[in-house]
C-alpha positions in Angstrom: 39.9 177.4 187.1 38.7 176.2 183.8 35.1 174.9 183.2 33.3 172.7 179.9 30.1 172.1 180.4 29.7 168.3 178.3 26.6 165.7 177.7 27.4 162.4 178.6 27.1 160.2 175.0 27.2 156.5 176.0 23.7 155.1 177.3 25.0 153.9 180.8 26.5 157.0 182.1 29.4 156.9 183.9 29.2 153.3 185.3 32.3 151.1 186.7 34.0 150.9 183.6 34.1 154.1 181.9 34.2 156.0 185.0 37.6 154.2 185.5 39.2 155.3 182.4 38.1 159.2 183.1 40.2 158.2 186.2 42.7 157.1 185.0 42.9 160.4 182.3 42.2 162.8 185.0 45.1 161.1 186.8 47.3 161.6 184.0 47.0 165.1 184.9 49.2 168.0 187.8 45.3 170.0 188.1 42.9 169.6 191.3 39.9 168.1 188.7 36.3 168.2 189.8 33.0 166.8 188.1 30.1 168.3 189.1 26.5 167.2 188.0 23.3 169.3 189.8 25.3 171.3 192.3 27.0 168.3 193.6 30.9 168.2 193.2 33.1 165.1 193.1 36.7 164.8 192.5 37.6 163.4 189.0 40.2 161.3 190.3 38.4 159.7 192.9 36.0 156.4 191.7 33.9 156.5 194.3 33.2 160.1 193.7 32.7 160.1 190.5 30.2 156.9 191.4 28.3 158.9 194.2 26.9 161.6 191.2 24.8 158.4 189.9 26.0 160.4 186.0 23.7 158.6 183.6 23.7 158.5 179.9 22.3 162.1 178.3 23.4 163.9 182.0 25.0 167.5 181.6 28.0 167.7 183.7 30.6 170.1 184.2 34.1 169.6 184.5 36.3 171.9 186.4 40.1 171.8 187.2 42.4 174.4 188.7 46.1 174.2 188.3 48.9 174.2 186.1 47.7 172.0 183.0 43.7 172.8 183.9 42.7 173.5 180.2 44.3 170.5 178.6 42.6 168.0 181.3 39.6 170.0 181.0 39.5 169.3 177.1 40.8 166.3 177.1 38.2 164.6 179.8 35.8 166.5 177.7 36.8 164.9 174.7 36.9 161.2 176.5 33.2 161.8 177.7 31.8 163.1 174.1 33.2 159.9 172.7 31.0 157.7 174.7 34.4 155.9 176.0 34.3 153.6 173.0 31.2 152.0 173.9 28.6 150.6 171.4 25.7 149.6 173.9 
């Protein structure tokens, strides 16, 4: 199990478009991946799951993975979140 805390950088948070990018990236990995916010956890490979967390900009989340490529998965997803999904809003 590999875990990393990250702060969502883009102002609007993980709404539909950034969440889609996040899920597409998560699905590149074999590991099971979760996103956790305020003790609520969702499958990082599920759009509805990620959207259900209501993650806004400036929110601290945990990215958790378990499996053969867990460290790479968490680090790449954290990098994507920290980049603000290349949004300029």
